[in-house]
Structure formats: structure tokens, C-alpha cells
C-alpha positions in Angstrom: 88.2 -88.0 -102.1 84.4 -87.5 -102.4 82.3 -86.3 -99.6 84.8 -84.1 -97.9 83.9 -80.7 -96.3 85.2 -77.8 -98.4 85.1 -74.2 -97.6 85.3 -71.7 -100.5 86.1 -68.1 -99.9 85.2 -65.5 -102.5 85.1 -61.8 -102.7 82.3 -62.1 -105.2 78.9 -61.7 -103.5 77.3 -62.8 -106.7 79.2 -66.1 -106.7 78.5 -66.8 -103.1 74.9 -65.9 -103.3 74.4 -67.9 -106.5 75.3 -71.1 -104.6 74.1 -70.3 -101.1 70.8 -68.9 -102.2 70.3 -71.7 -104.8 70.1 -69.4 -107.9 72.5 -71.6 -109.8 70.3 -74.6 -109.6 67.5 -72.7 -111.3 70.0 -71.7 -114.0 70.8 -75.4 -114.5 67.1 -76.2 -115.0 66.9 -73.4 -117.6 70.1 -74.4 -119.4 72.0 -71.4 -118.2 69.9 -69.2 -120.6 71.4 -65.7 -120.7 74.0 -66.5 -118.0 77.6 -65.6 -118.4 80.3 -68.1 -117.7 78.0 -71.1 -118.0 81.0 -73.2 -118.7 82.6 -72.3 -115.4 79.4 -72.8 -113.4 79.1 -76.3 -114.9 82.6 -77.1 -113.8 82.0 -75.9 -110.3 78.8 -77.9 -110.0 80.4 -81.1 -111.1 82.8 -80.8 -108.2 80.2 -79.2 -105.8 77.9 -82.2 -105.9 80.7 -84.5 -104.8 81.4 -82.7 -101.6 79.9 -80.8 -98.7 80.7 -77.3 -99.8 80.1 -74.1 -97.9 80.8 -70.7 -99.6 81.9 -67.7 -97.6 82.0 -64.1 -98.8 84.9 -62.0 -97.8 85.6 -58.3 -98.6 88.0 -58.0 -101.5 91.3 -56.1 -101.0 91.0 -56.4 -97.3 94.4 -58.1 -96.7 93.1 -61.6 -96.8 96.3 -63.5 -97.9 94.7 -66.0 -100.2 92.3 -63.6 -101.7 95.2 -61.1 -102.3 97.2 -63.9 -104.0 94.3 -64.9 -106.2 93.8 -61.3 -107.2 97.5 -61.0 -108.1 97.4 -64.2 -110.2 94.3 -62.9 -112.1 95.8 -59.5 -112.8 99.0 -61.1 -114.0 97.1 -63.6 -116.3 95.1 -60.7 -117.9 98.4 -59.0 -118.8 99.7 -62.0 -120.8 99.3 -62.0 -124.5 98.8 -65.8 -124.7 97.5 -68.1 -122.0 97.9 -71.8 -121.5 95.2 -74.0 -122.8 93.0 -75.3 -120.0 93.1 -79.0 -121.1 90.8 -80.1 -118.3 88.2 -77.7 -119.6 88.6 -78.6 -123.2 88.3 -82.3 -122.4 85.3 -81.9 -120.2 83.1 -80.0 -122.6 82.0 -83.2 -124.3 81.1 -84.9 -121.1 79.9 -82.2 -118.7 76.2 -82.1 -119.7 75.6 -85.6 -118.4 77.1 -84.9 -115.1 74.7 -82.1 -114.1 71.9 -84.3 -112.8 71.6 -82.1 -109.6 
């Protein structure tokens, strides 16, 4: 459903500040020039503009259950020799630029 309130918790101050301080919207205007993970930022923004999103920074490795689980999943994924193809990402690459009219 569009328009729902969403709370995102992240242990990345960079990610939280990028949204909360509006840096990412300037990156959009500049075509993400010299920014890493532009593909991921574009995906976040497509969903972000459909909802009322609030980002919250939490300290990493501080026994926050969901953060600890995300960390565990990320560490396990890095250890794999082959990863599953992200079909959603692959399909979205042709359509995403038109959806960023923020």
C-alpha cells in the first residue's frame, strides 16, 4: 500500500544522514556523479517517495535483534562464492530513471 508510515533502522550514519539531511536529493539532481551504490539509492528512492519514511540511526553491534540479524545475513552472503541474481534489480534498471522525478 502506498502512503504508509515506514520506520527504517540503520547502523549506517551515512545512510541515515543521506536521507534525513537531504543529501541524496542533491545527488539525484547531479545524476549521482561520483557516488557509490547509485543503483541502490535509486531503488530506495522509488519506494521512499511512495511512503512516509523516517530513518533512525542505531549503534551497530549493540544487541539490536534485527540489526544483528541483518549483519549475520550480510556476513553469510559475502562468504558465498555465487549469489542469487536479484531479478527485481535486473528488471528495474531499464525503468528506474523515469521514476526518479522527486
